[in-house]
Each structure stands twice: as structure tokens, then as C-alpha cells.
matplotlib code that plots the C-alpha trace (Angstrom):
import matplotlib.pyplot as plt

x = [5.0, 3.2, 3.1, 4.6, 4.0, 5.0, 8.6, 9.1, 12.6, 12.5, 14.8, 13.6, 14.3, 11.5, 9.4, 5.6, 4.2, 2.9, 5.9, 7.5, 10.6, 10.0, 11.7, 9.9, 8.3, 5.5, 3.2, 6.0, 8.5, 11.8, 12.8, 16.0, 13.8, 12.3, 15.3, 16.2, 17.7, 20.1, 20.7, 23.1, 20.9, 17.7, 19.4, 20.5, 17.0, 15.3, 17.8, 17.5, 13.8, 13.8, 16.2, 14.2, 10.8, 11.7, 8.2, 6.3, 8.8, 10.8, 13.3, 14.1, 15.3, 13.2, 16.2, 18.8, 19.0, 21.1, 23.9, 23.5, 21.6, 19.1, 15.4, 14.4, 10.9, 9.9, 7.0, 5.1, 2.5, 1.9, 3.9, 5.7, 7.4, 4.8, 1.2, -1.4, -4.6, -7.3, -5.0, -4.9, -1.7, -1.2, 1.7, 3.0, 5.7, 7.6, 10.4, 9.8, 11.0, 14.2, 13.8, 10.3, 11.2, 8.2, 6.8, 10.2, 10.4, 6.7, 7.1, 10.0, 8.0, 5.0, 7.0, 8.3, 4.9, 3.2, 5.8, 5.8, 2.0, 1.6, 3.8, 2.3, -1.2, -2.8, -5.9, -6.4, -2.8, -2.9, -6.0, -4.4, -1.2, -3.1, -5.4, -3.3, 0.2, 1.7, 4.7, 6.6, 9.0, 10.5, 12.6, 12.0, 14.7, 17.5, 20.0, 17.9, 17.6, 21.4, 21.5, 18.6, 19.2, 17.3, 15.5, 14.5, 10.9, 10.1, 13.1, 13.8, 17.2, 17.3, 13.8, 14.9, 17.0, 20.7, 19.9, 18.0, 14.7, 11.5, 10.4, 6.7, 6.9, 8.7, 5.9, 4.0, 1.1, -2.4, -2.0, 1.2, 5.0, 6.8, 10.4, 10.3, 9.0, 10.5, 13.3, 12.3, 14.7, 16.0, 13.9, 10.7, 11.3, 11.9, 8.7, 6.7, 8.0, 7.3, 3.8, 3.1, 4.6, 2.0, -1.8, -1.8, -5.2, -4.6, -1.7, -0.6, 2.3, 3.7, 4.9, 5.4, 5.1, 1.3, -1.2, -3.9, -5.0, -4.8, -6.8, -6.6, -6.4, -3.4, -3.8, -6.6, -6.9, -6.0, -3.4, -4.8, -4.7, -7.9, -10.1, -10.9, -10.6, -12.2, -11.7, -14.7, -14.1, -14.4, -16.8, -14.2, -11.3, -13.3, -13.9, -10.2, -9.1, -11.7, -10.6, -7.1, -7.9, -10.5, -8.4, -5.4, -5.3, -5.0, -5.4, -9.2, -9.1, -7.9, -5.5, -3.0, 0.8, 2.3, 4.2, 0.9, -1.8, -4.4, -4.0, -6.8, -8.2, -11.8, -11.9, -8.3, -8.8, -8.3, -8.5, -5.0, -5.8, -8.0, -5.0, -2.6, -1.9, 1.1, 2.0, 3.9, 2.6, 2.7, -0.9, -2.5, -0.2, -1.2, -4.9, -4.6, -2.1, -2.7, -5.6, -4.2, -6.0, -3.5, -3.8, -1.1, -0.7, 0.9, 1.9, 3.0, 4.1, 7.7, 9.5, 12.5, 11.5, 13.7, 13.9, 12.2, 9.0, 8.8, 6.8, 4.1, 4.0, 3.7, 0.8, -0.9, -0.6, -0.7, -4.4, -4.8, -2.0, -3.7, -7.3, -6.2, -4.6, -7.9, -9.8, -8.2, -11.0, -13.9, -16.0, -16.1, -13.6, -13.6, -12.3, -13.0, -12.7, -13.6, -16.4, -13.9, -12.1, -9.1, -8.3, -8.9, -6.2, -6.6, -10.4, -11.9, -14.2, -16.6, -19.0, -22.0, -21.9, -18.2, -15.9, -12.9, -12.1, -9.8, -8.4, -8.0, -4.5, -2.8, -4.8, -8.1, -8.5, -9.7, -10.5, -12.8, -12.9, -16.4, -18.6, -21.6, -24.5, -25.9, -24.0, -24.2, -20.7, -19.7, -16.8, -15.5, -12.8, -12.2, -13.3, -15.8, -19.4, -19.7, -21.6, -23.2, -24.1, -26.0, -24.0, -24.7, -21.6, -22.2, -21.6, -18.6, -16.2, -16.5, -18.7, -17.3, -18.5, -17.1, -17.6, -17.6, -17.3, -18.4, -16.4, -18.0, -18.6, -19.3, -20.1, -16.5, -14.5, -11.4, -13.1, -15.2, -12.0, -10.1, -7.6]
y = [-10.4, -7.0, -7.1, -8.5, -12.1, -14.9, -15.9, -19.4, -20.2, -22.7, -23.0, -26.2, -25.0, -27.2, -25.9, -26.0, -29.1, -27.5, -25.8, -25.7, -24.2, -21.9, -23.8, -21.7, -18.2, -17.5, -14.6, -13.5, -13.4, -15.2, -18.1, -16.1, -13.5, -16.0, -15.6, -13.8, -10.3, -8.9, -5.2, -5.1, -7.4, -5.5, -2.2, -3.6, -5.1, -1.8, 0.3, -2.1, -2.0, 1.8, 2.0, -0.5, 1.3, 5.0, 6.2, 4.4, 4.1, 6.5, 5.2, 7.4, 7.1, 8.5, 8.3, 6.0, 3.3, 3.4, 1.7, 4.0, 1.8, 3.7, 3.2, 2.8, 3.5, 2.6, 4.6, 2.7, 4.8, 6.6, 9.8, 9.3, 11.9, 14.1, 14.1, 14.5, 16.3, 13.7, 10.7, 8.7, 7.7, 4.1, 2.4, -1.0, -1.1, -4.4, -5.9, -3.6, -6.6, -7.5, -11.3, -11.2, -11.3, -12.6, -9.1, -7.8, -10.3, -10.0, -6.2, -6.8, -9.3, -7.1, -4.2, -6.2, -7.7, -4.3, -2.9, -5.9, -6.2, -2.5, -2.4, -5.7, -4.2, -5.8, -3.6, -4.1, -3.1, -0.2, 1.2, 0.7, 2.6, 5.3, 6.0, 5.3, 6.4, 3.3, 3.5, 0.3, 0.3, -3.2, -2.9, -0.5, -2.3, -3.3, -3.5, -6.1, -8.1, -8.4, -10.1, -12.5, -16.0, -18.1, -21.0, -19.0, -20.1, -18.0, -16.5, -12.8, -12.7, -9.6, -8.4, -5.1, -2.4, -1.8, 0.0, -3.1, -1.2, -2.9, -0.4, -1.4, -0.1, 3.1, 5.3, 7.9, 6.2, 7.4, 6.1, 7.9, 7.4, 4.2, 3.2, 1.9, 5.1, 8.0, 8.3, 7.9, 5.8, 7.0, 4.5, 5.5, 9.2, 8.6, 6.8, 9.3, 12.2, 10.4, 9.5, 13.1, 14.4, 12.7, 12.5, 8.7, 7.1, 3.4, 1.3, -2.1, -3.1, -6.5, -8.9, -12.6, -15.1, -15.7, -15.7, -13.1, -9.6, -7.4, -4.2, -1.3, -0.5, -2.5, -1.0, -0.4, 1.9, -0.8, -2.3, -5.8, -8.4, -10.2, -7.1, -5.6, -1.8, -0.6, 2.6, 4.7, 3.3, -0.3, -1.3, 0.0, -1.8, -5.0, -4.7, -4.1, -7.0, -9.4, -8.2, -9.3, -12.5, -13.7, -13.0, -14.9, -18.6, -19.7, -16.8, -16.9, -20.5, -19.2, -22.1, -21.7, -21.9, -25.2, -23.5, -21.8, -24.5, -22.7, -19.3, -19.4, -16.5, -16.9, -15.9, -15.0, -11.5, -10.1, -6.8, -6.1, -5.5, -8.6, -10.6, -8.9, -5.3, -3.2, 0.4, 2.4, 0.6, 2.0, 1.2, 3.1, 6.1, 6.3, 6.3, 8.9, 11.3, 11.1, 10.5, 7.0, 3.8, 1.0, -2.6, -5.1, -8.2, -11.3, -13.3, -16.6, -18.6, -19.1, -15.8, -16.5, -19.4, -21.1, -19.4, -22.4, -21.5, -18.0, -19.0, -20.4, -17.2, -15.2, -17.3, -17.1, -13.4, -11.9, -11.4, -10.2, -7.6, -6.3, -6.3, -4.5, -1.7, -1.4, -0.6, 2.9, 3.7, 3.0, 5.6, 9.3, 11.5, 15.0, 18.6, 21.5, 25.0, 28.5, 30.2, 31.8, 28.6, 28.5, 25.0, 24.9, 22.8, 21.4, 21.5, 19.0, 16.3, 15.0, 12.0, 12.3, 9.5, 8.8, 10.6, 10.5, 13.1, 13.5, 16.7, 17.9, 17.9, 21.0, 20.9, 20.7, 17.0, 14.5, 10.8, 9.2, 5.4, 4.3, 1.2, 1.3, 3.3, 6.8, 9.4, 13.1, 14.6, 18.1, 20.2, 22.5, 25.2, 28.2, 31.4, 29.7, 28.5, 24.8, 22.7, 19.3, 17.0, 13.7, 11.1, 7.5, 5.3, 2.6, -1.1, -1.0, 1.9, 5.4, 8.5, 12.0, 14.9, 18.4, 21.2, 25.0, 27.0, 30.6, 33.0, 33.6, 37.3, 37.8, 41.5, 42.2, 42.7, 41.0, 37.7, 37.7, 37.6, 35.1, 37.7]
z = [9.8, 10.0, 13.7, 16.9, 16.2, 18.6, 18.1, 16.6, 15.5, 12.7, 9.7, 8.1, 4.6, 3.4, 0.5, 0.4, -1.2, -4.3, -6.0, -9.3, -10.8, -13.7, -16.6, -19.1, -19.4, -17.0, -18.0, -20.3, -17.4, -18.0, -15.7, -14.7, -13.1, -10.6, -8.3, -5.1, -5.7, -3.1, -3.1, -6.0, -8.2, -7.2, -8.2, -11.5, -12.2, -11.5, -13.6, -16.5, -16.4, -16.3, -19.3, -21.3, -20.6, -20.2, -21.4, -18.7, -15.8, -13.5, -11.0, -8.0, -4.4, -1.6, 0.9, 2.2, 4.8, 8.0, 6.0, 3.0, 0.6, -1.6, -1.0, -4.6, -5.9, -9.4, -10.8, -13.5, -15.4, -18.6, -18.6, -15.3, -13.2, -11.6, -10.3, -13.0, -11.9, -11.5, -11.7, -8.4, -6.7, -5.6, -3.8, -2.8, -0.1, 0.6, 2.7, 5.6, 7.6, 5.9, 6.2, 4.8, 1.1, -0.9, -1.4, -2.5, -5.3, -6.2, -6.7, -9.1, -11.0, -11.0, -12.4, -15.3, -15.9, -16.1, -18.5, -20.8, -20.9, -21.5, -24.6, -25.8, -26.0, -22.9, -22.6, -18.9, -18.1, -20.5, -18.9, -15.4, -16.3, -18.3, -15.4, -12.3, -11.1, -9.5, -7.1, -6.2, -3.2, -3.3, -0.2, 2.7, 4.7, 2.4, 5.3, 7.1, 3.9, 3.6, 7.0, 6.3, 4.9, 2.4, 4.0, 7.0, 7.8, 10.8, 12.6, 13.3, 11.6, 9.4, 10.5, 12.0, 10.4, 11.0, 14.3, 15.4, 15.2, 14.0, 11.3, 11.8, 15.4, 14.5, 13.1, 15.3, 17.0, 17.9, 21.5, 22.2, 22.0, 22.9, 23.2, 19.6, 18.0, 20.0, 17.5, 13.9, 11.8, 8.4, 6.5, 8.4, 7.9, 4.2, 3.8, 5.8, 3.8, 0.5, 1.7, 2.5, -0.8, -3.1, -2.7, -2.2, -2.2, -1.7, -0.7, 0.8, 2.9, 1.9, 4.7, 5.3, 8.1, 7.8, 5.0, 5.6, 4.7, 7.8, 8.1, 10.6, 13.3, 14.6, 18.1, 20.5, 23.6, 26.1, 23.8, 24.5, 21.7, 20.7, 20.8, 17.4, 17.0, 13.8, 11.8, 10.7, 7.2, 8.3, 5.4, 2.9, 4.6, 4.7, 1.0, 0.3, 2.5, 0.9, -2.6, -2.1, -0.2, -2.6, -5.7, -4.1, -4.9, -1.2, 1.2, 1.3, 2.5, 5.9, 6.6, 9.5, 9.2, 10.3, 13.2, 14.4, 13.9, 16.0, 14.2, 11.7, 9.7, 8.4, 4.7, 5.0, 6.6, 10.1, 12.0, 13.2, 16.9, 17.0, 15.8, 18.2, 19.0, 18.1, 18.4, 15.7, 12.7, 9.2, 8.1, 11.0, 10.5, 6.8, 7.6, 10.4, 8.8, 5.0, 2.6, 2.0, 3.0, 3.6, 4.5, 5.4, 3.3, 4.8, 1.7, 3.1, 6.1, 4.8, 5.3, 3.0, 0.8, -1.8, -5.1, -6.8, -5.0, -6.4, -9.6, -7.3, -5.2, -8.4, -9.7, -6.3, -6.1, -9.6, -10.0, -6.4, -6.9, -10.0, -8.6, -5.5, -7.6, -9.5, -6.2, -6.4, -8.9, -6.5, -4.6, -5.4, -7.2, -8.6, -8.2, -6.0, -7.5, -6.5, -8.4, -10.7, -11.5, -9.1, -7.7, -4.0, -2.3, 1.3, 1.0, 3.5, 2.0, 4.5, 4.3, 6.5, 9.1, 8.7, 11.1, 8.8, 6.1, 3.2, 1.7, -1.8, -3.4, -4.8, -8.0, -6.1, -7.0, -4.4, -4.1, -1.5, -1.5, -0.6, -0.8, -3.2, -1.8, -1.4, 0.6, 1.5, 0.8, 1.8, 0.7, 3.4, 3.2, 5.5, 3.8, 1.5, 1.8, 2.2, -0.3, 0.2, -2.7, -2.5, -4.3, -5.4, -5.7, -8.3, -7.8, -10.1, -10.5, -9.2, -9.6, -10.5, -8.3, -8.7, -6.2, -6.9, -3.7, -3.3, -1.1, 2.3, 1.7, -2.0, -1.4, -0.6, -3.8, -2.5, -1.5, -4.7, -6.7, -4.4, -3.3]

ax = plt.figure().add_subplot(projection="3d")
ax.plot(x, y, z, "-o")
ax.set_aspect("equal")
plt.show()
């Protein structure tokens, strides 16, 4: 799970009632792909996909695990390889806990689906890849996966990395250091550096062990479970969590897992701290240290289900995975330039009444996810006069707002020419 769930050891190996083996193609995906992929198979799958679709994919490694396995990221987009000004960055990260494998397999299936649908002329997918740079990290903890075993319903075998560290307790935390995050693990450092290297706007962290969309914060000042602790952007996070849950075939029903019958999530969503608190989680770190808004998706009660259940998981999640990506195009987006046209990186974008800011990327581009409504938005950069614009975010999609900032002292020749 995303957080420090109660420990229930159970390896029944039983499948959920409604399952089916893929005996034929499903969404154009071959039956052979609905299988569990260990590290070697996953590596081969990603390399084959990259070779087959070189114009819309790029495969790279953001680092290595404790035991030396590559942390592969597959980029899926039109003209991959670098940030394009004005094109938002999105990421899915899976298998942070090595024995929670549904997300790992879903990201491999999603990658193949996006590629096949793009070249076959699916207009929705073509628009998505033409306007969004999508990054998929199928396994943040490949070492843990190799220790996990199929049929594991709810144990902890393979959860941690090879140093026996829970990676979702290993990030810097707003309430201070703990024994779990004083020393960052290689996998954590790799993901942090990657997350800071691109102007990510939206992401999700895919887990297993429950069926719920979990939004920040995961901690609260007293570190007491059962008490929600909300971000300044709670309306946006509620929207993001509802978007996934409602598009999922079952999540929105809020049904508990069989081993935790009293653990119910109305409408399939929860605030992390209200569920239970944890320190050192990835979603809180993303919100507090980057422009990225991340939620944690618990994709099923069965942590390592039989392979024959994978078609059902794909059908349950496909539309939700796509619809969540599309939320990167909501709110306000635009560029900030100086009055003579230079892009202004690291300009702060403030929303009146919301005590959380984002900054422009190196090309002066920015994205600010917001719910529909009217806002006063201010661009602030040291050495320049701030500008405030009143902006109305539409019910669907985003609105473009560009800012042109004048130097503070236009009488002085050097500031007038951005020197």
C-alpha cells in the first residue's frame, strides 16, 4: 500500500470472483502480454516497444537500484527526448513497493496501448501524445519485485528495497527527519533528481493492497491517524481523486478488502492522514518540493494476483488511467517573458487565496492546475514589476494566460535591456 497499513499475512492465492483469462486480443493487446514481467522480461518488453515505435518513445534509465537494476522510464509522446516549451510533463510511477505489482503491469500495458492506438489513428490518443509528454516508470523497486511471489494477497515480502527500506518512508518530510528517511536510498535519490529535472505538472504513484485514490497530505503535525490534513489545493486534489475513482469500474463503490472489512472509503477516495499517517512519503514531497501534484492510487486488494486476473485489472483501470492523464490540461497555462521577449525562468505564479505557488520552467512556461472558477493570478520575479491578471478557468480544459514583466527600474539602461 501507499502507506503504513496494518499487517495481515495472507497468501490465499484465490482470485477475485470476476476474472477472465485473455484468450484473445483486448484493446489490441495480445494475450501473451497479460503476464507478469520479472526484471528481464520487463526490460525486454520496454526495449522491444522502443524499437518498434522509435518516433513516439524514448527509453532511458534514471538510475540504478541497490542491486544494480536499471530504473527504466519510457517516454511516450510525439517527438520524445526533451521538454518542448508549452507541453506539460506527466508521470506515472509504479511498483514502489516491490510486491505490489498491478501498477507495474498496467504501465506496461498502457505503454503498448498508447503506441498502438497512436499509429492506428485513435484521435484521442493522438491528441494526448501530441500535447502531453508522458513518462512511465513501471518499477521503482525492481529488487523488491524479485523477492515477491505471485499469489501474495497481503504480506510484506518484497515490499522494501534491498536495504530493507520502505521507499515510501524515505523521502524528506515536512515534519522532520525520521529513522526511515535520514539516509536516502539510491532509488529515492534517482526519483527525486528525475522529478526535479523536468517541469512535471501531474503524476500518480501506483500501489496495491486497497482500492482507493489517496490524496495529500499523508502526514499531519501530531502524526495521528484519523485526522485529515489538507493541502491548500484540496479542491484540485479532490477533483483528481474523484476523476480516477469515478472512471474506474469498481473504485468509486468504496467496498472494503476482505481482510479489512471495516476499512471503507466513501466514493473510493481518502485523505492520506485521515486513513493513517506516514512520514517520508513521495506524494507529499512532490507537492512541497516541485510543481507536481501527485496522488497515490491503490489499485486492488490483491498485491500480487495471478496473471489470469490481469485482463480484468486492465479493463477496470484503462479509462481511469487515460482520463487522469488528461487532467494535466486543466487550469491555467502560459508563458512569462520580459518586455523585450526573454523567457523568465523561476518566476513565481501565485493564486490569490491559495498559499501554494508554482514556478516557471526554463522557457518561461508554467502550468497551474485549478478547478473551474475566477482567480486573480500574479507573476512575481525579483528585479521585475509584478503583474496580476483576473482569469476564468473554464468547465472543460484550460485557459492560456501570458505575462510580460517590466524591469523594476526601466530608467536604468542595464535593467531596461535585461542585462
